[in-house]
C-alpha positions as CSV (number, residue, x, y, z in Angstrom):
1,M,40.8,-16.7,40.7
2,T,42.9,-14.2,38.6
3,H,46.0,-12.1,39.8
4,P,47.2,-9.5,37.5
5,R,50.7,-10.8,37.7
6,K,50.1,-14.6,38.4
7,G,47.1,-15.2,36.0
8,S,44.7,-17.8,36.8
9,I,45.2,-20.2,40.0
10,V,42.5,-22.6,40.8
11,R,42.7,-24.6,44.0
12,C,40.3,-27.5,44.8
13,S,39.8,-29.7,47.8
14,L,39.4,-33.3,46.6
15,F,39.4,-35.4,49.8
16,E,39.6,-34.6,53.4
17,N,39.4,-36.5,56.9
18,D,41.1,-36.2,60.1
19,S,44.4,-37.6,59.1
20,I,45.0,-36.3,55.5
21,K,43.9,-33.5,53.0
22,I,44.2,-34.0,49.2
23,G,43.6,-31.1,47.0
24,S,44.4,-30.0,43.4
25,F,46.3,-26.9,42.1
26,E,46.2,-25.7,38.7
27,A,48.1,-22.4,37.5
28,N,47.9,-20.6,34.1
29,P,50.3,-17.7,34.8
30,I,50.9,-14.6,32.5
31,S,54.6,-14.2,33.7
32,D,57.5,-16.0,35.3
33,L,57.7,-13.3,38.3
34,C,57.4,-14.7,41.9
35,G,54.2,-14.3,43.6
36,D,53.3,-12.8,47.0
37,V,54.8,-14.3,50.1
38,E,52.4,-17.2,51.5
39,S,52.5,-19.8,54.0
40,Q,50.6,-23.1,55.1
41,S,49.0,-24.0,58.1
42,L,49.8,-27.7,57.7
43,D,52.9,-29.3,56.3
44,A,52.3,-30.2,52.6
45,V,53.9,-32.0,49.7
46,V,53.3,-30.8,46.1
47,L,53.2,-33.5,43.4
48,P,53.0,-32.0,40.0
49,F,51.7,-33.9,37.1
50,G,52.1,-31.3,34.4
51,G,54.2,-28.0,33.9
52,V,56.9,-26.8,36.3
53,F,57.0,-24.2,39.2
54,A,59.7,-22.9,41.5
55,K,59.5,-22.6,45.3
56,H,61.5,-19.7,46.7
57,D,62.0,-20.0,50.4
58,A,65.0,-17.6,51.0
59,P,67.0,-14.9,49.0
60,G,68.8,-16.7,46.3
61,R,67.6,-20.1,47.2
62,H,64.9,-21.9,45.4
63,V,63.9,-25.7,44.4
64,I,62.2,-26.7,41.2
65,G,59.1,-29.0,41.0
66,T,58.3,-31.1,38.0
67,P,56.4,-34.2,37.3
68,S,59.3,-36.4,38.5
69,H,59.8,-34.6,41.8
70,A,58.0,-34.0,45.3
71,V,58.1,-30.4,46.7
72,F,57.9,-30.2,50.4
73,I,56.4,-27.1,52.2
74,D,56.9,-26.8,55.8
75,A,54.1,-25.5,58.0
76,H,54.2,-21.8,58.8
77,R,57.5,-21.3,56.9
78,P,57.1,-18.3,54.3
79,Y,57.7,-19.2,50.6
80,R,57.1,-17.6,47.1
81,I,56.1,-19.4,44.1
82,A,57.1,-18.7,40.4
83,F,56.3,-20.5,37.1
84,P,59.6,-20.5,34.9
85,G,58.8,-19.8,31.3
86,A,55.3,-19.0,32.3
87,I,54.3,-22.6,31.4
88,G,52.0,-23.2,34.4
89,D,51.4,-26.0,36.5
90,R,49.1,-28.7,37.4
91,A,49.6,-30.7,40.7
92,I,48.1,-32.8,43.5
93,V,48.7,-31.7,47.0
94,I,48.7,-33.5,50.3
95,R,48.4,-31.6,53.5
96,F,49.0,-33.5,56.6
97,E,49.5,-32.9,60.5
98,D,52.9,-33.5,62.0
99,A,51.5,-36.3,64.2
100,L,50.8,-38.4,61.2
101,V,54.4,-38.9,60.3
102,P,56.4,-38.9,63.8
103,C,59.4,-40.2,61.7
104,R,60.1,-36.5,60.6
105,I,60.9,-35.8,64.3
106,D,63.9,-37.9,64.6
107,C,65.3,-37.4,60.8
108,G,68.4,-36.0,62.3
109,R,69.5,-39.5,63.6
110,D,72.7,-40.8,61.6
111,G,73.3,-37.4,60.2
112,E,70.2,-37.3,57.9
113,T,68.5,-34.1,56.6
114,L,65.4,-33.4,55.0
115,R,65.4,-32.1,51.4
116,S,63.2,-29.5,50.2
117,N,62.4,-31.4,47.1
118,A,63.1,-35.1,46.1
119,L,63.4,-36.9,42.8
120,L,60.7,-39.8,42.8
121,P,61.4,-43.2,41.7
122,A,59.4,-44.9,38.8
123,D,56.8,-46.7,41.2
124,T,55.9,-43.5,43.3
125,I,55.3,-41.5,39.9
126,I,52.8,-44.2,38.7
127,R,51.3,-44.4,42.3
128,R,50.7,-40.5,42.1
129,D,49.1,-40.9,38.7
130,R,46.7,-43.7,40.1
131,L,45.7,-41.5,43.0
132,R,45.0,-38.6,40.5
133,Q,42.7,-41.0,38.5
134,R,40.9,-42.1,41.5
135,L,40.3,-38.8,42.8
136,S,38.2,-38.0,39.6
137,D,36.1,-41.2,40.1
138,P,32.5,-40.4,41.1
139,M,32.2,-43.9,42.6
140,R,35.5,-43.3,44.6
141,D,35.9,-45.1,48.1
142,S,37.0,-42.9,51.0
143,F,39.1,-45.7,52.6
144,E,40.9,-46.4,49.5
145,L,41.6,-42.7,48.9
146,E,43.0,-42.2,52.5
147,T,45.1,-45.4,52.1
148,M,46.4,-44.3,48.7
149,G,47.2,-40.9,50.0
150,I,49.0,-42.1,53.0
151,E,51.1,-44.8,51.3
152,L,52.0,-42.2,48.7
153,L,53.0,-39.6,51.4
154,G,55.2,-42.1,53.1
155,Q,57.1,-42.8,49.8
156,C,57.6,-39.2,49.4
157,L,58.7,-38.7,52.7
158,R,61.3,-41.5,52.6
159,A,62.7,-40.1,49.2
160,R,63.2,-36.8,51.2
161,R,65.6,-38.0,53.7
162,S,69.3,-38.0,52.8
163,K,72.7,-38.2,54.2
164,P,74.5,-34.8,53.6
165,V,77.7,-34.6,51.6
166,P,80.2,-33.0,53.8
167,L,80.7,-29.5,52.3
168,H,81.1,-26.1,53.5
169,P,77.7,-24.3,53.9
170,A,78.7,-21.7,51.1
171,V,80.0,-24.3,48.6
172,R,76.9,-26.3,49.0
173,L,74.7,-23.4,48.5
174,R,76.5,-22.4,45.3
175,R,76.4,-25.9,43.8
176,Q,72.6,-26.3,44.9
177,R,72.0,-23.1,43.0
178,A,74.0,-24.4,39.9
179,V,71.9,-27.7,40.1
180,E,68.5,-25.8,40.3
181,R,69.4,-23.7,37.4
182,V,69.9,-26.7,35.5
183,K,66.7,-28.5,36.5
184,E,64.8,-25.4,35.6
185,A,66.3,-25.3,32.1
186,V,65.3,-28.9,31.6
187,A,61.9,-28.6,33.1
188,T,61.1,-25.9,30.8
189,A,62.1,-27.5,27.6
190,P,62.6,-31.3,28.4
191,A,62.6,-32.0,24.6
192,E,65.3,-29.9,23.8
193,A,68.6,-31.5,22.4
194,W,70.4,-30.8,25.5
195,S,74.3,-31.3,25.8
196,I,76.6,-31.1,28.9
197,A,78.2,-28.1,27.5
198,A,74.9,-26.2,27.0
199,L,73.9,-27.0,30.6
200,A,77.2,-26.4,32.0
201,K,76.8,-22.8,30.6
202,I,73.5,-22.3,32.4
203,A,75.1,-23.7,35.7
204,H,78.1,-21.5,35.3
205,L,80.3,-24.7,35.8
206,S,82.7,-26.6,33.7
207,P,81.2,-29.7,32.1
208,F,83.2,-32.0,34.2
209,H,82.4,-30.1,37.3
210,L,78.7,-30.2,36.5
211,C,78.4,-33.8,36.0
212,H,80.5,-34.5,39.3
213,V,78.2,-31.7,41.3
214,F,74.8,-33.0,39.7
215,R,75.4,-36.6,40.6
216,E,76.7,-35.7,44.1
217,L,73.4,-33.5,45.1
218,V,70.8,-35.3,42.8
219,G,71.9,-38.9,43.0
220,T,71.7,-39.5,39.3
221,S,73.6,-38.7,36.1
222,L,72.4,-35.6,34.1
223,Y,71.5,-37.9,31.1
224,D,69.4,-40.1,33.4
225,Y,67.7,-37.0,34.8
226,V,66.7,-35.7,31.6
227,L,65.4,-39.1,30.5
228,R,63.3,-39.2,33.5
229,E,62.1,-35.6,32.8
230,R,60.8,-36.5,29.5
231,L,59.3,-39.9,30.5
232,A,57.5,-38.2,33.5
233,Q,56.2,-35.4,31.2
234,A,55.0,-38.1,28.7
235,L,53.2,-40.1,31.0
236,N,49.8,-38.1,31.1
237,A,49.7,-38.2,27.1
238,V,50.0,-41.9,27.3
239,V,47.4,-42.5,30.0
240,D,45.0,-39.9,29.3
241,G,45.2,-39.0,25.8
242,D,44.5,-40.7,22.4
243,E,47.6,-39.3,20.4
244,D,49.7,-42.0,18.9
245,I,52.5,-43.4,20.7
246,T,55.1,-42.0,17.9
247,G,53.8,-38.5,18.1
248,I,54.2,-38.8,21.9
249,A,57.6,-40.0,21.6
250,L,58.7,-37.4,18.9
251,N,57.2,-34.4,21.1
252,A,58.9,-35.7,24.2
253,G,62.3,-35.6,22.6
254,F,62.8,-39.2,21.5
255,A,64.2,-40.2,18.1
256,S,61.5,-42.9,17.5
257,H,58.7,-44.9,18.8
258,S,61.0,-47.9,19.6
259,H,63.5,-45.7,21.6
260,F,60.7,-44.1,23.6
261,T,59.1,-47.5,24.2
262,A,62.2,-49.3,25.3
263,R,63.1,-46.1,27.7
264,F,59.4,-46.1,29.0
265,R,59.4,-49.8,29.5
266,R,62.7,-49.9,31.5
267,F,61.5,-47.0,33.7
268,F,58.0,-47.8,34.4
269,G,58.1,-51.6,33.9
270,C,55.6,-51.8,31.2
271,P,55.2,-50.5,27.6
272,P,53.2,-47.4,27.0
273,V,50.6,-49.1,25.0
274,A,50.1,-51.6,27.8
275,L,49.8,-49.0,30.4
276,R,47.2,-47.0,28.2
277,R,45.2,-50.2,27.8
278,T,45.4,-50.8,31.5
279,A,44.1,-47.3,32.2
280,H,41.5,-47.5,29.6
281,A,40.1,-50.7,30.7
282,A,40.0,-49.2,34.5
283,R,38.0,-46.3,33.2
284,I,35.5,-48.5,31.6
285,D,35.2,-50.6,34.5
286,D,34.5,-47.5,36.5
287,F,31.8,-46.5,34.0
288,R,30.3,-49.8,34.3
289,K,30.1,-49.6,38.1
290,I,28.3,-45.8,37.5
291,V,25.8,-47.4,35.1
292,T,25.1,-50.4,37.4
293,A,24.4,-48.1,40.4
294,R,22.1,-45.9,38.3
295,V,20.1,-48.7,36.9
296,A,19.8,-50.3,40.5
297,G,18.6,-46.8,41.6
298,R,15.8,-46.8,39.4
299,A,14.7,-50.3,40.0
Protein backbone atom coordinates (compact mmCIF):
# COMPACT_ATOMS: atom_id res chain seq x y z
CA MET A 1 0.00 0.00 0.00
CA THR A 2 1.00 3.65 -0.40
CA HIS A 3 0.71 6.36 2.23
CA PRO A 4 1.12 10.03 1.24
CA ARG A 5 3.70 10.53 3.99
CA LYS A 6 5.20 7.07 4.44
CA GLY A 7 5.47 6.06 0.76
CA SER A 8 5.01 2.36 -0.03
CA ILE A 9 4.92 -0.27 2.70
CA VAL A 10 4.59 -3.97 1.90
CA ARG A 11 3.92 -6.60 4.58
CA CYS A 12 3.83 -10.31 3.73
CA SER A 13 3.06 -13.38 5.81
CA LEU A 14 5.66 -16.06 5.02
CA PHE A 15 5.08 -18.76 7.61
CA GLU A 16 2.55 -19.34 10.38
CA ASN A 17 1.56 -22.08 12.79
CA ASP A 18 0.24 -22.32 16.35
CA SER A 19 3.53 -21.30 17.96
CA ILE A 20 5.09 -18.65 15.74
CA LYS A 21 4.33 -16.26 12.88
CA ILE A 22 7.03 -15.06 10.48
CA GLY A 23 6.56 -12.30 7.95
CA SER A 24 8.46 -9.72 5.96
CA PHE A 25 8.32 -5.94 5.95
CA GLU A 26 9.58 -3.60 3.24
CA ALA A 27 9.27 0.19 3.32
CA ASN A 28 10.19 2.70 0.64
CA PRO A 29 9.42 6.02 2.36
CA ILE A 30 9.29 9.47 0.82
CA SER A 31 10.13 11.30 4.06
CA ASP A 32 11.68 10.68 7.47
CA LEU A 33 8.60 11.81 9.42
CA CYS A 34 6.99 9.53 12.00
CA GLY A 35 4.05 7.47 10.86
CA ASP A 36 0.74 7.01 12.63
CA VAL A 37 0.43 5.44 16.07
CA GLU A 38 0.08 1.67 15.84
CA SER A 39 0.31 -1.41 18.03
CA GLN A 40 0.65 -5.17 17.69
CA SER A 41 -1.68 -7.84 19.04
CA LEU A 42 1.31 -10.15 19.66
CA ASP A 43 4.84 -9.59 20.92
CA ALA A 44 7.22 -9.19 17.99
CA VAL A 45 10.89 -8.94 17.15
CA VAL A 46 11.92 -7.04 14.01
CA LEU A 47 15.16 -8.12 12.31
CA PRO A 48 16.22 -5.68 9.59
CA PHE A 49 18.47 -7.03 6.85
CA GLY A 50 18.63 -3.82 4.82
CA GLY A 51 18.15 -0.13 5.58
CA VAL A 52 17.27 1.49 8.90
CA PHE A 53 14.19 2.43 10.93
CA ALA A 54 13.42 4.08 14.25
CA LYS A 55 10.79 2.94 16.75
CA HIS A 56 9.36 5.77 18.89
CA ASP A 57 7.45 4.47 21.91
CA ALA A 58 7.37 7.58 24.11
CA PRO A 59 7.96 11.34 23.70
CA GLY A 60 11.69 11.94 23.23
CA ARG A 61 12.52 8.22 23.33
CA HIS A 62 13.34 5.99 20.39
CA VAL A 63 15.57 3.09 19.36
CA ILE A 64 17.26 2.40 16.04
CA GLY A 65 16.91 -0.80 14.03
CA THR A 66 19.66 -1.80 11.57
CA PRO A 67 20.93 -5.12 10.13
CA SER A 68 23.01 -5.66 13.26
CA HIS A 69 20.07 -5.20 15.65
CA ALA A 70 16.89 -6.83 16.83
CA VAL A 71 14.09 -4.41 17.79
CA PHE A 72 11.37 -5.61 20.15
CA ILE A 73 7.71 -4.57 20.03
CA ASP A 74 5.61 -5.44 23.06
CA ALA A 75 2.01 -6.43 22.43
CA HIS A 76 -0.59 -3.67 22.82
CA ARG A 77 2.03 -0.98 23.49
CA PRO A 78 1.58 2.01 21.13
CA TYR A 79 4.52 3.12 19.00
CA ARG A 80 5.34 5.04 15.85
CA ILE A 81 7.82 4.20 13.09
CA ALA A 82 10.11 6.58 11.19
CA PHE A 83 12.77 6.01 8.55
CA PRO A 84 15.86 8.19 9.15
CA GLY A 85 17.17 9.70 5.94
CA ALA A 86 14.14 8.23 4.09
CA ILE A 87 16.41 5.28 3.24
CA GLY A 88 13.75 2.66 3.85
CA ASP A 89 13.94 -0.74 5.45
CA ARG A 90 13.63 -4.46 4.76
CA ALA A 91 13.11 -6.83 7.65
CA ILE A 92 11.96 -10.19 8.91
CA VAL A 93 9.30 -9.95 11.62
CA ILE A 94 8.71 -12.78 14.11
CA ARG A 95 5.49 -12.62 16.15
CA PHE A 96 4.84 -14.92 19.08
CA GLU A 97 2.55 -15.59 22.02
CA ASP A 98 3.74 -14.88 25.56
CA ALA A 99 3.31 -18.56 26.40
CA LEU A 100 6.06 -19.49 23.92
CA VAL A 101 8.74 -17.72 25.96
CA PRO A 102 7.83 -17.92 29.67
CA CYS A 103 11.40 -16.84 30.52
CA ARG A 104 10.29 -13.26 29.84
CA ILE A 105 8.01 -13.41 32.88
CA ASP A 106 10.83 -13.77 35.43
CA CYS A 107 13.33 -11.52 33.64
CA GLY A 108 13.39 -9.24 36.68
CA ARG A 109 15.35 -11.75 38.75
CA ASP A 110 18.91 -10.75 39.55
CA GLY A 111 18.11 -7.17 38.54
CA GLU A 112 17.76 -7.95 34.81
CA THR A 113 15.77 -5.69 32.49
CA LEU A 114 14.61 -6.03 28.89
CA ARG A 115 16.12 -3.73 26.26
CA SER A 116 13.95 -2.23 23.51
CA ASN A 117 16.64 -3.26 21.03
CA ALA A 118 19.68 -5.50 21.16
CA LEU A 119 22.96 -5.63 19.28
CA LEU A 120 23.24 -9.10 17.76
CA PRO A 121 26.32 -11.34 17.75
CA ALA A 122 27.69 -12.59 14.42
CA ASP A 123 26.19 -16.08 14.64
CA THR A 124 22.70 -14.62 15.17
CA ILE A 125 23.07 -12.34 12.12
CA ILE A 126 24.09 -15.37 10.04
CA ARG A 127 21.16 -17.39 11.47
CA ARG A 128 18.78 -14.55 10.51
CA ASP A 129 20.12 -14.54 6.96
CA ARG A 130 19.78 -18.32 6.63
CA LEU A 131 16.16 -18.08 7.75
CA ARG A 132 15.57 -15.32 5.19
CA GLN A 133 16.92 -17.60 2.44
CA ARG A 134 14.89 -20.62 3.56
CA LEU A 135 11.69 -18.58 3.66
CA SER A 136 12.05 -17.92 -0.08
CA ASP A 137 12.61 -21.59 -0.93
CA PRO A 138 9.60 -23.17 -2.75
CA MET A 139 10.60 -26.58 -1.36
CA ARG A 140 10.88 -25.34 2.22
CA ASP A 141 10.04 -27.62 5.11
CA SER A 142 7.56 -26.28 7.68
CA PHE A 143 9.17 -28.07 10.60
CA GLU A 144 12.58 -26.69 9.62
CA LEU A 145 11.21 -23.13 9.42
CA GLU A 146 9.50 -23.44 12.80
CA THR A 147 12.71 -24.75 14.37
CA MET A 148 14.87 -22.05 12.79
CA GLY A 149 12.39 -19.32 13.77
CA ILE A 150 12.12 -20.39 17.42
CA GLU A 151 15.89 -20.83 17.79
CA LEU A 152 16.50 -17.39 16.28
CA LEU A 153 13.85 -15.90 18.57
CA GLY A 154 15.56 -17.47 21.57
CA GLN A 155 18.91 -15.95 20.64
CA CYS A 156 17.32 -12.52 20.20
CA LEU A 157 15.55 -12.70 23.55
CA ARG A 158 18.76 -13.69 25.31
CA ALA A 159 20.50 -10.71 23.71
CA ARG A 160 17.66 -8.50 24.97
CA ARG A 161 18.24 -9.21 28.66
CA SER A 162 20.67 -6.97 30.49
CA LYS A 163 21.77 -5.93 33.94
CA PRO A 164 21.17 -2.19 34.28
CA VAL A 165 23.96 0.22 35.10
CA PRO A 166 22.92 2.05 38.31
CA LEU A 167 22.00 5.55 37.09
CA HIS A 168 19.41 8.17 37.94
CA PRO A 169 16.51 7.70 35.46
CA ALA A 170 16.93 11.21 34.02
CA VAL A 171 20.66 10.65 33.47
CA ARG A 172 20.03 7.28 31.87
CA LEU A 173 17.43 8.77 29.51
CA ARG A 174 19.81 11.56 28.41
CA ARG A 175 22.57 9.04 27.76
CA GLN A 176 20.25 6.70 25.86
CA ARG A 177 19.09 9.58 23.65
CA ALA A 178 22.71 10.50 22.91
CA VAL A 179 23.56 6.90 22.01
CA GLU A 180 20.54 6.51 19.72
CA ARG A 181 21.44 9.75 17.90
CA VAL A 182 24.86 8.26 17.20
CA LYS A 183 23.35 4.95 16.06
CA GLU A 184 20.99 6.78 13.72
CA ALA A 185 23.82 8.79 12.15
CA VAL A 186 25.93 5.67 11.60
CA ALA A 187 22.99 3.69 10.22
CA THR A 188 22.17 6.30 7.58
CA ALA A 189 25.81 6.53 6.42
CA PRO A 190 27.81 3.50 7.62
CA ALA A 191 30.51 4.00 4.99
CA GLU A 192 31.19 7.58 6.14
CA ALA A 193 34.73 8.29 7.37
CA TRP A 194 33.52 8.76 10.94
CA SER A 195 35.60 10.18 13.77
CA ILE A 196 34.93 10.32 17.50
CA ALA A 197 34.81 14.11 17.29
CA ALA A 198 32.12 14.07 14.58
CA LEU A 199 29.96 11.57 16.47
CA ALA A 200 30.47 13.48 19.74
CA LYS A 201 28.96 16.59 18.13
CA ILE A 202 25.93 14.57 17.09
CA ALA A 203 25.60 13.16 20.61
CA HIS A 204 26.15 16.59 22.27
CA LEU A 205 28.82 15.01 24.47
CA SER A 206 32.56 15.37 24.76
CA PRO A 207 34.55 12.73 22.82
CA PHE A 208 35.79 11.17 26.05
CA HIS A 209 32.31 11.08 27.59
CA LEU A 210 30.77 9.63 24.43
CA CYS A 211 33.26 6.75 24.36
CA HIS A 212 32.51 5.97 28.00
CA VAL A 213 28.72 6.24 27.69
CA PHE A 214 28.55 4.28 24.44
CA ARG A 215 30.50 1.31 25.79
CA GLU A 216 28.53 1.46 29.04
CA LEU A 217 25.11 1.28 27.34
CA VAL A 218 25.87 -0.66 24.13
CA GLY A 219 28.57 -2.99 25.42
CA THR A 220 31.09 -2.33 22.66
CA SER A 221 33.41 0.44 21.52
CA LEU A 222 32.35 3.03 18.95
CA TYR A 223 34.89 1.70 16.47
CA ASP A 224 33.70 -1.90 16.81
CA TYR A 225 30.08 -0.75 16.51
CA VAL A 226 30.70 1.13 13.23
CA LEU A 227 32.67 -1.85 11.93
CA ARG A 228 29.80 -4.20 12.81
CA GLU A 229 27.31 -1.94 11.02
CA ARG A 230 29.41 -1.90 7.85
CA LEU A 231 29.80 -5.68 7.87
CA ALA A 232 26.10 -6.31 8.58
CA GLN A 233 25.08 -3.93 5.78
CA ALA A 234 27.50 -5.63 3.36
CA LEU A 235 26.30 -9.16 4.13
CA ASN A 236 23.44 -9.12 1.60
CA ALA A 237 25.73 -7.95 -1.20
CA VAL A 238 28.13 -10.79 -0.41
CA VAL A 239 25.49 -13.52 -0.19
CA ASP A 240 22.92 -12.45 -2.79
CA GLY A 241 24.81 -10.31 -5.29
CA ASP A 242 27.43 -10.89 -7.93
CA GLU A 243 29.42 -7.67 -7.41
CA ASP A 244 33.13 -8.25 -6.94
CA ILE A 245 34.34 -8.24 -3.35
CA THR A 246 36.56 -5.20 -3.90
CA GLY A 247 33.55 -3.13 -4.98
CA ILE A 248 31.55 -4.29 -1.96
CA ALA A 249 34.48 -3.46 0.31
CA LEU A 250 34.89 0.08 -1.01
CA ASN A 251 31.14 0.78 -0.97
CA ALA A 252 30.98 -0.39 2.64
CA GLY A 253 33.72 2.05 3.71
CA PHE A 254 36.70 -0.30 3.86
CA ALA A 255 40.06 0.77 2.49
CA SER A 256 40.71 -2.37 0.47
CA HIS A 257 39.63 -5.90 -0.42
CA SER A 258 42.12 -7.35 2.07
CA HIS A 259 40.98 -5.10 4.92
CA PHE A 260 37.33 -6.02 4.31
CA THR A 261 38.11 -9.75 4.03
CA ALA A 262 40.12 -9.77 7.25
CA ARG A 263 37.40 -7.98 9.21
CA PHE A 264 34.66 -10.11 7.64
CA ARG A 265 36.49 -13.33 8.51
CA ARG A 266 37.11 -12.18 12.09
CA PHE A 267 33.44 -11.28 12.63
CA PHE A 268 31.54 -13.98 10.68
CA GLY A 269 34.11 -16.76 10.97
CA CYS A 270 34.84 -17.20 7.25
CA PRO A 271 35.96 -14.99 4.35
CA PRO A 272 33.29 -13.38 2.13
CA VAL A 273 34.23 -15.47 -0.94
CA ALA A 274 33.71 -18.70 1.03
CA LEU A 275 30.34 -17.55 2.38
CA ARG A 276 29.20 -16.55 -1.13
CA ARG A 277 30.32 -19.93 -2.49
CA THR A 278 28.40 -21.74 0.27
CA ALA A 279 25.23 -19.71 -0.35
CA HIS A 280 25.52 -20.26 -4.11
CA ALA A 281 25.98 -24.01 -3.65
CA ALA A 282 22.91 -24.12 -1.39
CA ARG A 283 20.80 -22.37 -4.04
CA ILE A 284 21.99 -24.81 -6.72
CA ASP A 285 21.07 -27.70 -4.43
CA ASP A 286 17.60 -26.20 -3.87
CA PHE A 287 17.20 -25.77 -7.65
CA ARG A 288 18.10 -29.41 -8.19
CA LYS A 289 15.45 -30.45 -5.65
CA ILE A 290 12.81 -28.43 -7.50
CA VAL A 291 13.78 -29.91 -10.89
CA THR A 292 13.85 -33.46 -9.46
CA ALA A 293 10.39 -32.99 -7.95
CA ARG A 294 8.97 -31.68 -11.23
CA VAL A 295 10.49 -34.53 -13.23
CA ALA A 296 9.11 -37.05 -10.75
CA GLY A 297 5.69 -35.42 -11.01
CA ARG A 298 5.62 -35.90 -14.77
CA ALA A 299 6.77 -39.52 -14.59
